[in-house]
C-alpha positions as CSV (number, residue, x, y, z in Angstrom):
1,X,119.2,24.1,-293.7
2,X,120.0,24.9,-289.7
3,X,116.0,24.8,-289.4
4,X,115.9,21.9,-292.0
5,X,118.0,19.4,-289.3
6,X,115.7,20.9,-286.4
7,X,112.8,20.0,-287.8
8,X,113.8,16.6,-288.3
9,X,115.1,16.6,-284.7
10,X,111.5,17.8,-283.4
11,X,110.1,14.8,-285.6
12,X,111.9,11.7,-284.2
13,X,111.5,13.5,-281.1
14,X,107.7,13.3,-281.4
15,X,108.0,9.8,-283.0
16,X,109.6,8.6,-279.9
17,X,107.5,10.1,-277.5
18,X,104.3,8.0,-279.1
19,X,106.3,4.8,-277.7
20,X,107.2,3.1,-274.6
21,X,109.9,0.6,-274.1
22,X,109.3,-2.7,-272.3
23,X,112.3,-5.2,-271.8
24,X,110.7,-9.2,-271.8
25,X,112.8,-12.7,-271.5
26,X,112.7,-14.8,-274.5
27,X,114.0,-18.3,-274.9
28,X,116.0,-19.3,-278.0
29,X,116.8,-23.2,-278.5
30,X,119.9,-24.6,-278.0
31,X,123.0,-24.8,-280.4
32,X,123.3,-28.3,-280.4
33,X,120.4,-30.7,-280.2
34,X,120.4,-33.7,-278.4
35,X,117.1,-35.9,-279.3
36,X,114.6,-36.1,-277.0
37,X,115.0,-39.4,-275.6
38,X,118.4,-38.7,-274.4
39,X,118.1,-38.2,-270.9
40,X,121.1,-39.9,-269.7
41,X,124.8,-38.6,-270.0
42,X,128.7,-39.3,-269.7
43,X,131.2,-36.5,-269.7
44,X,135.0,-37.4,-270.3
45,X,138.1,-36.0,-269.8
46,X,140.0,-37.3,-272.6
47,X,142.9,-34.9,-272.6
48,X,145.9,-36.6,-271.1
49,X,148.6,-38.2,-273.8
50,X,150.2,-41.3,-274.1
51,X,153.2,-42.8,-276.1
52,X,155.0,-40.3,-278.0
53,X,152.7,-37.5,-277.9
54,X,153.1,-37.6,-273.8
55,X,156.9,-36.5,-274.4
56,X,155.8,-33.5,-276.3
57,X,153.3,-32.6,-274.0
58,X,156.0,-32.8,-271.3
59,X,158.6,-30.6,-273.2
60,X,155.7,-28.1,-273.7
61,X,154.8,-27.8,-270.1
62,X,158.2,-27.5,-269.2
63,X,158.8,-24.4,-271.9
64,X,155.5,-22.7,-271.0
65,X,155.5,-22.6,-267.1
66,X,152.4,-24.9,-266.8
67,X,153.6,-27.5,-264.7
68,X,150.6,-30.0,-263.8
69,X,147.9,-26.9,-264.7
70,X,146.8,-28.5,-267.7
71,X,145.9,-31.6,-265.5
72,X,144.1,-29.7,-262.6
73,X,142.4,-27.2,-265.2
74,X,141.3,-30.0,-267.6
75,X,139.5,-31.8,-264.7
76,X,137.7,-28.4,-263.5
77,X,136.7,-27.8,-267.0
78,X,134.8,-31.4,-267.1
79,X,133.2,-30.7,-263.6
80,X,132.3,-27.0,-264.8
81,X,130.2,-29.0,-267.5
82,X,129.0,-31.4,-265.3
83,X,127.7,-29.0,-262.8
84,X,125.8,-26.9,-265.6
85,X,123.9,-29.8,-267.1
86,X,122.8,-31.0,-263.5
87,X,120.7,-27.9,-263.6
88,X,118.9,-29.0,-266.7
89,X,115.7,-30.8,-265.6
90,X,115.8,-33.0,-268.8
91,X,118.2,-35.2,-267.7
92,X,117.7,-37.7,-265.3
93,X,121.4,-38.8,-265.1
94,X,124.7,-37.7,-265.6
95,X,127.9,-38.9,-264.4
96,X,131.9,-37.9,-265.1
97,X,133.3,-41.3,-266.4
98,X,136.8,-42.6,-266.0
99,X,139.6,-40.4,-267.7
100,X,140.8,-41.8,-271.0
101,X,144.3,-41.4,-272.6
102,X,145.1,-40.4,-276.3
103,X,147.6,-40.2,-279.0
104,X,147.5,-36.4,-280.0
105,X,149.0,-35.3,-283.5
106,X,149.7,-32.0,-282.0
107,X,149.6,-29.9,-278.6
108,X,146.5,-28.1,-279.2
109,X,144.5,-30.2,-282.1
110,X,141.8,-32.7,-282.0
111,X,142.6,-36.2,-281.9
112,X,141.3,-38.8,-283.9
113,X,137.6,-39.3,-282.7
114,X,136.6,-42.7,-280.5
115,X,135.7,-45.5,-282.7
116,X,131.8,-46.6,-282.2
117,X,132.9,-49.7,-280.9
118,X,134.6,-47.4,-278.0
119,X,131.7,-45.2,-277.9
120,X,128.9,-48.1,-277.9
121,X,131.2,-49.6,-275.1
122,X,131.4,-46.9,-272.8
123,X,127.7,-45.9,-273.1
124,X,126.6,-49.4,-272.3
125,X,129.4,-49.8,-269.1
126,X,128.0,-46.8,-267.7
127,X,124.5,-47.0,-268.9
128,X,124.1,-43.4,-270.7
129,X,123.0,-42.9,-274.0
130,X,125.4,-39.7,-275.0
131,X,128.9,-38.7,-274.3
132,X,130.4,-35.1,-273.9
133,X,134.0,-35.6,-274.3
134,X,136.6,-33.2,-273.5
135,X,138.9,-33.9,-276.3
136,X,141.8,-31.2,-276.1
137,X,143.1,-29.2,-273.4
138,X,146.2,-26.9,-273.2
139,X,147.7,-23.8,-271.8
140,X,150.2,-21.8,-273.1
141,X,152.0,-18.8,-271.2
142,X,154.1,-16.2,-272.4
143,X,156.0,-14.0,-270.0
144,X,156.8,-10.3,-270.9
145,X,159.3,-8.5,-268.8
146,X,160.2,-4.8,-268.5
147,X,162.3,-2.5,-266.2
148,X,161.3,1.1,-265.2
149,X,161.7,3.4,-262.0
150,X,159.4,4.6,-259.6
151,X,160.2,6.7,-256.4
152,X,160.5,5.7,-252.9
153,X,160.7,8.2,-249.9
154,X,164.0,7.3,-248.0
155,X,165.7,8.9,-244.6
156,X,167.5,10.6,-247.1
157,X,164.9,12.3,-249.0
158,X,162.7,10.8,-252.3
159,X,165.0,8.7,-254.5
160,X,164.3,6.9,-257.6
161,X,164.7,3.3,-257.5
162,X,164.5,0.5,-260.3
163,X,161.3,-1.5,-260.6
164,X,161.0,-5.0,-262.7
165,X,157.7,-5.1,-264.3
166,X,156.3,-9.1,-265.3
167,X,153.4,-10.0,-267.3
168,X,151.9,-13.6,-267.6
169,X,149.3,-14.1,-270.1
170,X,148.0,-17.6,-269.9
171,X,145.6,-19.0,-273.1
172,X,143.6,-21.6,-272.3
173,X,142.6,-23.5,-275.7
174,X,139.8,-26.6,-275.3
175,X,138.0,-28.8,-277.9
176,X,135.1,-30.6,-277.3
177,X,132.7,-33.1,-279.0
178,X,129.3,-34.9,-278.5
179,X,128.9,-38.5,-279.2
180,X,125.5,-39.5,-280.6
181,X,125.9,-43.2,-280.7
182,X,122.1,-44.2,-281.9
183,X,122.7,-42.1,-285.1
184,X,126.3,-42.7,-285.3
185,X,127.1,-38.9,-285.4
186,X,129.6,-36.4,-283.9
187,X,126.4,-33.6,-283.2
188,X,129.2,-31.1,-282.0
189,X,132.8,-30.3,-282.5
190,X,133.8,-26.7,-280.8
191,X,136.5,-24.8,-279.5
192,X,136.6,-22.6,-276.5
193,X,139.4,-20.4,-275.9
194,X,140.1,-17.8,-273.3
195,X,143.1,-15.9,-271.5
196,X,144.3,-14.8,-268.0
197,X,146.5,-11.8,-267.6
198,X,148.6,-11.7,-264.5
199,X,150.8,-9.1,-263.8
200,X,153.3,-7.9,-260.9
201,X,156.1,-5.7,-260.0
202,X,158.8,-5.6,-257.3
203,X,162.3,-4.7,-256.9
204,X,164.1,-7.8,-258.2
205,X,163.1,-10.0,-260.9
206,X,162.5,-12.9,-258.2
207,X,159.8,-10.8,-256.6
208,X,158.2,-9.6,-259.7
209,X,157.5,-13.2,-261.2
210,X,156.7,-14.5,-257.5
211,X,153.6,-12.1,-257.5
212,X,152.3,-13.9,-260.5
213,X,153.0,-17.5,-260.9
214,X,150.8,-18.4,-258.2
215,X,147.7,-18.6,-261.0
216,X,146.8,-22.0,-260.6
217,X,143.4,-21.2,-258.8
218,X,142.8,-18.8,-261.3
219,X,143.1,-21.2,-264.1
220,X,140.8,-23.6,-262.2
221,X,138.1,-21.3,-261.9
222,X,138.7,-19.8,-265.7
223,X,138.6,-23.5,-267.0
224,X,135.3,-24.0,-264.6
225,X,134.1,-21.2,-266.6
226,X,134.6,-22.8,-270.2
227,X,132.7,-25.8,-269.2
228,X,129.9,-24.2,-268.0
229,X,129.9,-22.1,-271.0
230,X,130.2,-25.4,-273.6
231,X,127.5,-27.7,-271.6
232,X,125.5,-24.2,-271.9
233,X,125.4,-25.2,-275.6
234,X,122.8,-27.8,-275.3
235,X,120.4,-26.0,-273.6
236,X,118.2,-23.4,-274.3
237,X,119.0,-19.6,-273.7
238,X,117.4,-16.7,-272.1
239,X,117.7,-13.4,-273.2
240,X,116.6,-10.1,-272.4
241,X,115.3,-8.2,-275.3
242,X,113.5,-4.9,-275.6
243,X,110.4,-4.1,-277.7
244,X,108.7,-0.6,-278.4
245,X,104.8,-0.3,-278.2
246,X,102.6,3.0,-279.0
247,X,101.1,4.9,-276.1
248,X,99.3,7.6,-278.1
249,X,96.7,8.4,-280.5
250,X,93.6,7.9,-278.8
251,X,92.3,7.6,-274.8
252,X,92.5,4.1,-275.0
253,X,96.3,3.6,-275.9
254,X,96.8,6.1,-272.9
255,X,95.2,4.6,-270.6
256,X,96.8,1.2,-271.8
257,X,100.2,3.1,-271.4
258,X,99.5,3.9,-267.3
259,X,98.4,0.2,-267.1
260,X,101.4,-1.4,-268.3
261,X,103.5,1.1,-266.3
262,X,102.4,-0.6,-263.3
263,X,102.5,-3.8,-264.9
264,X,98.8,-4.8,-265.6
265,X,99.7,-6.1,-269.0
266,X,96.1,-7.8,-269.5
267,X,94.5,-4.6,-268.5
268,X,96.7,-2.8,-271.1
269,X,95.4,-5.6,-273.8
270,X,91.7,-5.1,-272.8
271,X,92.3,-1.2,-273.7
272,X,94.4,-2.6,-277.0
273,X,91.7,-4.8,-278.2
274,X,88.6,-1.6,-278.4
275,X,90.9,-0.1,-280.5
276,X,91.4,-2.8,-282.9
277,X,88.1,-1.5,-284.8
278,X,88.8,2.2,-284.3
279,X,87.4,4.3,-287.2
280,X,91.4,6.0,-287.4
281,X,93.7,3.5,-289.2
282,X,96.7,4.7,-287.4
283,X,95.4,4.3,-284.3
284,X,93.9,0.7,-285.1
285,X,97.1,-0.4,-286.6
286,X,99.0,0.6,-283.6
287,X,96.7,-1.3,-281.3
288,X,97.4,-4.2,-283.9
289,X,100.8,-4.1,-283.3
290,X,100.1,-3.6,-279.4
291,X,98.6,-6.6,-279.3
292,X,101.3,-8.4,-280.7
293,X,103.6,-7.1,-278.1
294,X,101.1,-8.4,-275.7
295,X,100.7,-11.8,-277.0
296,X,104.7,-12.2,-277.4
297,X,104.8,-11.4,-273.1
298,X,102.1,-14.3,-273.0
299,X,104.2,-16.8,-274.6
300,X,102.2,-16.9,-277.6
301,X,104.5,-16.3,-280.4
302,X,102.2,-17.4,-283.1
303,X,99.8,-15.1,-281.9
304,X,102.2,-12.3,-282.1
305,X,103.0,-12.7,-285.6
306,X,99.4,-13.1,-286.9
307,X,98.9,-9.4,-285.3
308,X,102.2,-7.8,-286.1
309,X,101.8,-9.1,-289.8
310,X,98.2,-7.4,-290.1
311,X,99.3,-4.3,-288.4
312,X,101.5,-3.5,-291.4
313,X,99.6,-5.5,-294.3
314,X,96.6,-4.0,-293.4
315,X,97.3,-0.7,-291.5
316,X,101.0,0.1,-292.9
317,X,102.7,0.2,-289.4
318,X,106.5,-0.2,-290.8
319,X,107.5,-1.4,-287.5
320,X,105.1,-4.3,-287.2
321,X,107.2,-5.4,-290.6
322,X,110.4,-5.5,-288.7
323,X,108.8,-7.1,-285.6
324,X,107.1,-9.6,-287.7
325,X,110.5,-10.9,-289.3
326,X,112.0,-11.2,-286.1
327,X,108.3,-13.3,-284.6
328,X,109.1,-15.4,-288.0
329,X,112.9,-16.0,-286.8
330,X,111.7,-17.1,-283.6
331,X,109.6,-19.6,-284.6
332,X,111.5,-20.7,-287.3
333,X,114.6,-21.7,-284.9
334,X,111.6,-23.2,-282.3
335,X,110.4,-25.9,-285.1
336,X,113.9,-26.6,-286.4
337,X,114.6,-27.5,-282.6
338,X,111.3,-29.3,-282.4
339,X,112.3,-31.1,-285.8
340,X,115.9,-32.3,-284.7
341,X,115.1,-33.2,-281.0
342,X,112.6,-35.5,-282.4
343,X,109.6,-33.8,-280.7
């Protein structure tokens, strides 16, 4: 039995030695699809309460140590979204519009949607085509307090002294909507939550709390990041992925390995093309599979799919089936994005 496991180990080692790993960047369509003609957008902070709900907010702020942090943090979230969108070249004009007040049904729930008459008026007045609205922003703070001891060196020697420990957890809860006035649709309604944990200690409770209560700048920074994250939902996303390709089986595959190692992918592809007609089926199948990798590297995902499919269907390279499924999924998402964006 022991020899059996050693055999399996060395077989696996041999198979992995036949492959090289390459990392490449792939572009995925956005999570939220804006139609192609939308190049002008407005971003609004709609989290300020009015009427009865303002009283509830004031009480909540007092009880949870928030003070004016909600107002500052929500403005930072809107600014973060704006800053991220301005890096996207598809938009020719973006603006942070005047804040709106709203009667909310609760502290951390979405308010009623803007009416389409309100949306139309805002878009007309500000010459924009869509609205990205921060509809909900709430910070919820919890304090944990405990006591312990620590040692302190004094002229009389080392003594144990009490120490007060405080931990402040601030949960930031946001809710966003994107209004599409042309199609009369709210095309996205999404929550983004995150939290900050601050800790402090001291010889008395006041000292312990003083070290963590000045957390406003951290809330602003995290709120900005939340806004950037949300705005990223309307942008294509780049991801680093890895692919395996074959490096052994023929002299051409070995030469191609060396060329790929120095970044000469065109040269490597020239070697792989020579093996597409190799009389050894395993070698030919590996060449087809490697050509699929080359096609994806150069951005030809459709061509990559053709080679990957052939490596499996004609030459039984099982890695080709898995790779073909990955490529097919990428193509489906790309086509869905084209359809939704009106291209």
